[in-house]
FIGULUM-936982 format. One line per 2 residues: their letters; for each residue x, y, z of C-alpha. Coordinates in pm, 1 decimal, padded with zeros to 6 digits, always signed. Layout:
% residues N
a> X Y Z ~ ...
***
This chain:
% residues 303
md> +00005.8 -00021.0 +00046.4 ~ +00150.2 +00342.4 -00111.1
sr> +00249.3 +00539.8 +00188.6 ~ +00113.3 +00830.2 +00051.6
yl> -00265.8 +00755.7 +00053.2 ~ -00244.6 +00682.1 +00432.4
ra> -00003.8 +00990.6 +00478.4 ~ -00330.3 +01176.2 +00296.4
fv> -00605.3 +01008.4 +00510.4 ~ -00444.6 +01078.3 +00859.6
av> -00394.1 +01427.7 +00811.2 ~ -00733.3 +01424.0 +00687.8
ae> -00848.3 +01268.1 +01022.0 ~ -00607.0 +01509.3 +01195.0
hg> -00690.8 +01851.7 +01017.9 ~ -01102.9 +01775.8 +00982.9
gi> -01136.0 +01773.8 +00620.0 ~ -00956.0 +01724.8 +00270.6
sa> -00883.6 +02147.0 +00204.8 ~ -00717.7 +02181.8 +00554.6
aa> -00538.6 +01822.7 +00489.0 ~ -00418.6 +01939.1 +00130.5
qa> -00293.5 +02281.4 +00240.9 ~ -00126.1 +02112.2 +00556.5
lg> +00073.0 +01831.4 +00315.4 ~ +00140.6 +02109.4 +00043.0
ya> -00075.4 +01918.2 -00202.4 ~ -00365.6 +02030.1 -00463.3
qs> -00717.3 +01898.9 -00319.3 ~ -00772.3 +01702.8 -00612.1
sv> -00439.3 +01505.6 -00550.3 ~ -00562.1 +01491.0 -00180.3
sa> -00891.3 +01338.2 -00290.5 ~ -00746.0 +01101.4 -00558.2
ql> -00534.1 +00938.5 -00273.4 ~ -00805.1 +00892.7 -00060.0
kr> -01018.9 +00772.6 -00336.4 ~ -00724.2 +00487.0 -00426.2
le> -00670.6 +00398.0 -00020.7 ~ -01085.1 +00328.3 +00015.4
ad> -01001.7 +00117.7 -00361.1 ~ -00738.0 -00070.6 -00199.4
lg> -00899.5 -00147.0 +00134.2 ~ -01254.2 -00224.1 -00048.7
vs> -01429.1 -00033.6 +00243.8 ~ -01514.8 +00376.1 +00276.9
vl> -01294.7 +00498.1 +00566.6 ~ -01414.9 +00909.7 +00536.8
vr> -01790.3 +01025.5 +00448.4 ~ -01748.4 +01372.1 +00298.0
ag> -01936.6 +01655.9 +00374.8 ~ -01864.3 +02018.9 +00189.6
tg> -01552.8 +02110.5 +00312.6 ~ -01527.2 +01871.2 +00639.9
aa> -01482.8 +01466.7 +00626.5 ~ -01552.0 +01223.2 +00959.3
lt> -01410.2 +00936.1 +01007.2 ~ -01606.4 +00619.1 +00927.0
ea> -01627.7 +00285.3 +01208.6 ~ -01364.1 +00169.0 +00929.3
ga> -01167.0 +00434.5 +00927.1 ~ -01128.2 +00458.1 +01328.6
rl> -01052.1 +00138.1 +01282.0 ~ -00798.6 +00209.2 +01042.3
lp> -00619.0 +00548.4 +01198.6 ~ -00401.9 +00386.5 +01485.6
ha> -00233.7 +00162.2 +01210.1 ~ -00242.4 +00412.4 +00992.0
re> -00013.4 +00589.0 +01176.8 ~ +00193.8 +00304.9 +01332.6
al> +00286.6 +00238.5 +00969.2 ~ +00405.9 +00588.8 +00857.3
el> +00608.8 +00623.2 +01181.5 ~ +00773.5 +00248.8 +01109.9
ee> +00839.8 +00362.0 +00738.6 ~ +00978.8 +00681.1 +00909.4
rm> +01218.2 +00440.1 +01137.5 ~ +01316.9 +00254.7 +00832.5
rr> +01440.7 +00526.8 +00630.4 ~ +01656.2 +00671.6 +00933.5
aa> +01792.3 +00330.7 +01041.1 ~ +01904.1 +00295.0 +00603.2
rg> +02042.9 +00642.7 +00655.3 ~ +02221.2 +00547.3 +00941.7
dr> +02032.8 +00894.9 +01100.7 ~ +01979.3 +00828.6 +01482.4
pr> +01663.4 +00707.8 +01637.7 ~ +01378.8 +00951.3 +01668.1
lr> +01216.6 +00909.6 +02012.5 ~ +00855.4 +01077.5 +02092.4
ig> +00812.0 +01181.4 +02446.0 ~ +00558.7 +01291.9 +02647.3
aq> +00537.7 +01439.5 +02960.4 ~ +00303.9 +01639.2 +03200.4
es> +00388.3 +02022.7 +03262.3 ~ +00482.1 +01958.8 +03603.6
la> +00761.2 +01744.0 +03498.1 ~ +00825.7 +01931.9 +03213.4
hv> +00931.6 +02220.2 +03441.4 ~ +01276.2 +02105.6 +03597.8
wm> +01316.3 +01721.3 +03552.6 ~ +01251.8 +01620.4 +03222.2
pe> +01488.3 +01867.0 +03076.5 ~ +01781.7 +01785.2 +03307.6
vl> +01739.5 +01387.7 +03254.0 ~ +01731.4 +01489.0 +02847.5
aa> +02035.4 +01689.5 +02846.7 ~ +02225.8 +01389.6 +03046.7
le> +02137.9 +01134.4 +02811.6 ~ +02284.5 +01347.3 +02525.3
yg> +02599.0 +01416.8 +02730.0 ~ +02658.5 +01046.2 +02744.8
ag> +02470.7 +00940.9 +03044.2 ~ +02317.6 +00625.2 +02893.0
gp> +02611.2 +00484.7 +02777.9 ~ +02756.3 +00484.0 +02396.8
dt> +02531.7 +00501.0 +02071.9 ~ +02196.0 +00566.4 +02252.7
ga> +02162.3 +00932.8 +02173.0 ~ +01810.3 +01017.2 +02012.7
dv> +01702.2 +01308.7 +01793.6 ~ +01399.2 +01404.5 +02032.3
dl> +01039.0 +01576.3 +02031.1 ~ +00919.6 +01682.4 +02345.5
tv> +00550.6 +01737.2 +02408.9 ~ +00429.5 +01898.2 +02703.6
an> +00044.3 +01882.3 +02812.7 ~ -00198.1 +01736.1 +03044.0
rk> -00266.9 +01408.5 +03113.6 ~ -00562.5 +01368.5 +02865.8
tl> -00402.7 +01518.9 +02559.2 ~ -00095.6 +01304.2 +02646.3
eq> -00285.9 +01006.9 +02703.7 ~ -00506.6 +01055.3 +02349.9
af> -00146.6 +01112.2 +02165.7 ~ -00043.7 +00797.3 +02311.6
ga> -00334.2 +00574.4 +02225.5 ~ -00320.6 +00744.9 +01886.1
ge> +00027.3 +00603.0 +01838.8 ~ +00187.3 +00971.6 +01827.0
ld> +00414.4 +00910.8 +02115.5 ~ +00666.2 +00654.8 +02199.7
lv> +00719.8 +00722.2 +02559.5 ~ +00522.6 +00927.4 +02819.5
fq> +00610.7 +01031.2 +03164.8 ~ +00342.0 +01095.2 +03444.8
yd> +00239.2 +01116.2 +03756.7 ~ +00104.4 +00798.4 +03909.8
ng> -00294.7 +00863.6 +03905.4 ~ -00348.4 +00539.9 +04098.1
ir> -00496.9 +00371.0 +03774.1 ~ -00260.3 +00056.3 +03586.3
al> -00131.1 +00116.4 +03315.7 ~ -00157.8 -00108.5 +03000.2
gp> +00154.9 -00228.5 +02817.8 ~ +00507.5 -00184.6 +02927.6
ha> +00515.4 +00007.0 +03185.3 ~ +00747.6 +00126.8 +03530.1
vv> +00808.5 +00349.4 +03796.4 ~ +01098.5 +00546.3 +03736.6
gh> +01131.6 +00785.2 +04036.9 ~ +00906.6 +00965.8 +04295.1
dr> +00830.8 +01333.2 +04377.3 ~ +00818.6 +01490.1 +04710.5
tv> +00427.5 +01653.8 +04755.9 ~ +00408.3 +01974.4 +04905.2
lv> +00177.0 +02257.9 +05014.4 ~ +00266.1 +02556.2 +04860.9
aa> +00088.9 +02929.6 +04928.7 ~ +00185.5 +03291.1 +04903.2
ps> +00494.9 +03387.3 +05141.7 ~ +00203.8 +03665.9 +05260.0
hp> -00066.4 +03402.4 +05280.8 ~ -00189.6 +03394.7 +05664.1
la> -00137.7 +02993.0 +05682.0 ~ +00240.5 +03097.1 +05570.2
rq> +00273.8 +03252.5 +05937.1 ~ +00201.7 +02940.7 +06099.6
em> +00465.8 +02704.0 +06240.7 ~ +00247.3 +02428.2 +06130.2
vt> -00114.6 +02414.9 +05961.9 ~ -00403.7 +02163.3 +06056.2
pe> -00663.1 +02059.3 +05821.3 ~ -00941.1 +02261.9 +06007.9
qm> -00668.6 +02577.3 +05928.8 ~ -00691.3 +02509.1 +05582.7
lq> -01091.6 +02449.3 +05515.8 ~ -01048.6 +02869.5 +05531.8
yd> -00921.0 +02945.9 +05228.5 ~ -00921.6 +02860.5 +04837.9
fl> -00774.3 +02553.4 +04740.8 ~ -00659.4 +02606.7 +04379.5
va> -00624.2 +02303.9 +04093.0 ~ -00541.4 +02411.0 +03761.9
ea> -00795.9 +02207.3 +03577.6 ~ -00997.7 +01907.5 +03601.8
gc> -00793.4 +01614.1 +03598.3 ~ -00471.1 +01817.0 +03625.5
ts> -00177.7 +01675.8 +03892.0 ~ -00320.3 +01906.4 +04140.3
em> -00630.9 +01793.9 +04143.5 ~ -00520.3 +01420.2 +04122.1
lv> -00291.5 +01469.8 +04437.8 ~ -00614.3 +01600.6 +04590.4
dr> -00805.5 +01257.7 +04521.6 ~ -00530.0 +01035.4 +04558.7
fg> -00354.3 +01185.8 +04904.1 ~ -00526.9 +01475.8 +05035.5
rd> -00910.9 +01368.7 +05029.5 ~ -00913.9 +01314.1 +05431.0
ll> -00671.2 +01580.3 +05516.8 ~ -00922.4 +01820.1 +05279.3
ag> -01234.2 +01697.6 +05368.3 ~ -01480.2 +01959.9 +05321.2
aq> -01192.6 +02240.2 +05164.3 ~ -01368.1 +02489.6 +04867.6
lt> -01190.3 +02379.6 +04564.8 ~ -01142.7 +02676.5 +04302.3
vi> -01045.2 +02539.0 +03958.0 ~ -00838.6 +02761.0 +03774.3
qg> -00922.3 +02737.1 +03354.7 ~ -00564.9 +02699.1 +03266.7
sl> -00235.2 +02600.5 +03295.6 ~ +00009.7 +02535.1 +03561.7
sa> +00169.7 +02884.6 +03504.3 ~ -00164.3 +03011.6 +03578.6
ll> -00217.8 +02846.9 +03890.5 ~ +00145.3 +02939.0 +04016.6
rl> +00044.2 +03322.5 +03949.6 ~ -00290.0 +03303.5 +04146.3
ag> -00102.9 +03091.7 +04440.5 ~ +00163.6 +03358.0 +04434.1
hg> -00081.6 +03688.4 +04479.5 ~ -00220.9 +03526.5 +04770.0
hg> -00600.4 +03382.1 +04599.1 ~ -00499.0 +03050.7 +04781.1
vs> -00307.1 +02699.3 +04823.6 ~ -00226.0 +02440.5 +04610.3
ll> -00093.3 +02086.2 +04679.5 ~ +00141.6 +02029.1 +04372.8
pe> +00438.3 +01794.9 +04279.2 ~ +00774.3 +01922.9 +04431.3
la> +00917.0 +01941.9 +04068.1 ~ +00614.7 +02198.2 +03938.9
vt> +00709.4 +02433.4 +04184.3 ~ +01124.1 +02421.1 +04239.7
re> +01224.2 +02728.5 +04122.9 ~ +00939.4 +02933.2 +04290.5
lr> +01027.3 +02801.9 +04659.2 ~ +01388.8 +02887.4 +04562.4
eg> +01315.6 +03252.5 +04479.3 ~ +01085.0 +03323.9 +04762.9
el> +00791.5 +03385.5 +04528.4 ~ +00601.3 +03075.0 +04728.2
ve> +00654.2 +02903.2 +05037.5 ~ +00594.0 +02555.2 +05170.6
lr> +00348.5 +02561.1 +05464.1 ~ +00424.8 +02235.1 +05711.5
la> +00174.4 +01994.7 +05773.4 ~ +00050.6 +01796.1 +06070.8
er> -00030.5 +01517.2 +05865.8 ~ +00231.2 +01383.0 +05654.5
ir> +00163.5 +01331.9 +05255.1 ~ +00364.6 +01046.5 +05101.0
pv> +00568.7 +01079.4 +04715.8 ~ +00413.3 +01080.1 +04427.1
si> +00536.4 +00801.8 +04223.0 ~ +00620.7 +00929.7 +03830.9
va> +00544.2 +00649.0 +03573.7 ~ +00671.8 +00565.9 +03247.7
qw> +00511.0 +00434.7 +02963.1 ~ +00649.7 +00313.9 +02658.7
rp> +00522.4 +00136.3 +02355.5 ~ +00700.6 -00204.3 +02257.1
rl> +00888.6 -00267.5 +01934.5 ~ +01084.4 +00054.4 +01856.8
gp> +01328.0 -00087.8 +01656.7 ~ +01631.8 +00065.4 +01645.7
ge> +01524.8 +00326.4 +01897.1 ~ +01479.1 +00053.9 +02170.8
rt> +01835.3 +00094.8 +02299.5 ~ +01777.0 +00432.3 +02358.6
lh> +01450.6 +00426.6 +02537.3 ~ +01574.5 +00222.4 +02788.6
al> +01901.2 +00410.9 +02841.9 ~ +01663.3 +00700.6 +02891.8
ld> +01472.8 +00493.9 +03120.0 ~ +01781.1 +00403.4 +03356.5
va> +01903.5 +00823.5 +03360.0 ~ +01548.0 +00886.8 +03451.8
rr> +01587.5 +00612.9 +03764.6 ~ +01907.2 +00773.9 +03832.1
ad> +01757.2 +01129.2 +03830.1 ~ +01504.0 +01002.9 +04095.0
pc> +01384.5 +01345.5 +04243.2 ~ +01329.7 +01192.4 +04588.5
pv> +01438.5 +00861.5 +04651.3 ~ +01261.8 +00685.9 +04884.9
dr> +01228.8 +00318.2 +05076.8 ~ +00978.0 +00115.0 +04868.1
ta> +00850.5 -00135.0 +05140.6 ~ +00712.3 +00221.5 +05339.0
l> +00539.8 +00308.5 +04993.3
***
């Protein structure tokens, strides 16, 4: 099957229409339409329903899409291997991890910490959990680093590190003047989470429900950066991985509140796709580098 047909199909699926796909690919619209017709003729089924300038996947098209993406990625890996290029690794990471830790891990790999011949051309995608999981499920990412949300991952995965869970507020916040903060004191103030399903909300769900029972959650429709700015201006407190606030704590923009009840660390989980060909060696070298860069080594028997 001609990979051009698959590339046209994936482009239409991603851009929502033939015209937009043609523009993204740099082809004439008639050329893309012809490639799609040849694809459907080869398969013997319709993969798209055309409506005006838009197009939607049929049931057959939805089943085909992840395999089409996988085939195009395999073609790219074959081309790189034939040319002797370094393998490409498409990595995704939550914003909290990409703040400080992920760049340090990738830099260590690039400078040889993973051993000889383990370098790779890395494409890093930084996004929230939902976006990363959708991209990984669609075959658009090879490896994803996320905080453990208590749901067992499917396929190859491993815990590669841990991070302290910290309660933070602005230095001017009334709780910042307390030597020890109790759950009862926290109930008087807004508790900030960045968005539904974000790391801060996940930490509340996993570790803070008993501690924060009855607290008023204020959802910030925006990024981690927006949450940190609001917290820094005294608009509430937030439960976050320490990596997410390393700079803010160091610069004094936020302070860690000392809790009367201990909150245990949260695990950092890597999940990857099997059979990455030449990229397999680099992937396992990267996982090893990540383990050695564990931000918060813990006694696993205590978890």
